[in-house]
C-alpha positions in Angstrom: -4.3 -12.1 15.0 -4.9 -9.0 12.9 -6.7 -9.1 9.6 -6.0 -6.6 6.9 -8.4 -5.8 4.1 -7.4 -3.8 1.0 -9.9 -1.9 -1.1 -10.0 0.8 -3.8 -8.3 -1.0 -6.7 -9.7 -0.9 -10.2 -9.1 -0.1 -13.9 -8.0 3.4 -14.7 -6.3 5.1 -17.6 -2.7 6.5 -17.5 -2.5 9.8 -15.7 -5.5 9.1 -13.4 -5.5 8.6 -9.7 -6.7 5.9 -7.2 -6.7 5.8 -3.4 -6.2 2.4 -1.8 -7.3 1.7 1.7 -6.2 -0.9 4.1 -8.5 -1.5 7.0 -7.2 -3.5 10.0 -9.4 -5.6 12.4 -7.4 -4.3 15.3 -5.2 -1.3 16.3 -2.5 -0.4 13.9 -0.8 2.0 16.3 0.9 -1.0 17.9 2.8 -1.9 14.7 6.2 -0.5 14.1 5.6 -0.3 10.3 2.8 -0.5 7.8 3.6 -1.0 4.2 2.2 -1.2 0.7 3.7 -3.8 -1.7 2.8 -4.7 -5.2 3.4 -7.6 -7.6 3.2 -7.3 -11.3 2.6 -10.4 -13.5 5.8 -12.4 -13.7 7.7 -10.2 -11.3 8.6 -10.4 -7.6 6.7 -8.5 -5.0 8.2 -5.1 -4.2 7.8 -2.5 -1.6 6.0 0.5 -2.8 5.9 2.6 0.4 6.0 2.3 4.1 5.1 4.4 7.1 6.5 4.0 10.6 4.8 4.4 13.9 6.3 7.9 14.3 4.8 8.9 11.0 7.9 8.9 8.9 7.6 7.5 5.4 9.6 5.9 2.7 8.7 5.3 -1.0 10.3 3.4 -3.8 12.1 5.6 -6.4 9.7 4.5 -9.1 6.7 6.1 -7.2 8.3 9.1 -5.4 6.4 12.3 -6.1 3.4 10.3 -7.3 2.3 8.1 -4.5 1.7 9.0 -0.8 1.3 6.7 2.1 -0.6 7.8 5.2 -2.2 6.3 8.3 -5.2 7.1 10.4 -4.7 5.4 13.7 -8.2 6.3 14.9 -9.7 4.5 12.0 -7.1 1.7 12.0 -6.6 2.4 8.3 -3.6 3.0 6.0 -4.0 4.7 2.7 -2.0 4.8 -0.5 -2.8 7.8 -2.7 -1.7 7.1 -6.2 -1.5 10.0 -8.7 -0.3 10.2 -12.3 -0.6 6.4 -12.7 1.4 4.7 -15.4 0.9 1.3 -17.1 3.9 0.0 -15.2 2.1 0.6 -11.9 -0.2 -2.3 -12.8 -0.3 -5.2 -10.3 -1.8 -6.6 -7.2 -1.3 -4.2 -4.3 -0.9 -5.7 -0.8 -1.1 -4.1 2.6 1.2 -5.4 5.4 2.0 -4.8 9.0 5.1 -5.5 11.0 6.5 -5.4 14.5 9.9 -4.6 13.2 11.3 -2.7 10.2 11.5 -4.9 7.1 9.8 -7.8 8.8 6.1 -8.0 8.0 3.9 -10.4 10.1 0.5 -9.8 8.6 -0.7 -9.5 5.0 -3.9 -8.6 3.3 -5.4 -10.5 0.3 -4.5 -7.8 -2.2 -6.4 -5.5 -4.6 -5.9 -5.4 -8.3 -4.8 -2.1 -9.9 -4.8 -2.0 -13.7 -3.6 1.1 -15.6 -4.3 1.2 -19.3 -2.2 3.3 -21.8 
């Protein structure tokens, strides 16, 4: 059983930056995919960005050019660098890990990100 713990959320103004971290209790190098999701109030959870074991990444159109996902296998940590934040980026951000693409087996508890206009 792997536990994921997100940190780095907070309240910022539009245009500012945040870096989220996801620390795993075990090795993340075994997982095929690590992802960041978010859920805004009243909306469904959506994929923000993911990173595969080979280092390739994918990001939602709404965050391309602003958000960057990365992983440090030595630290068992995945990051989400968020720049030029917008009010519509507000939500709870979750880290997840999966053995297969699009199937996530482990989830963190989430960290709140609030962007004021």
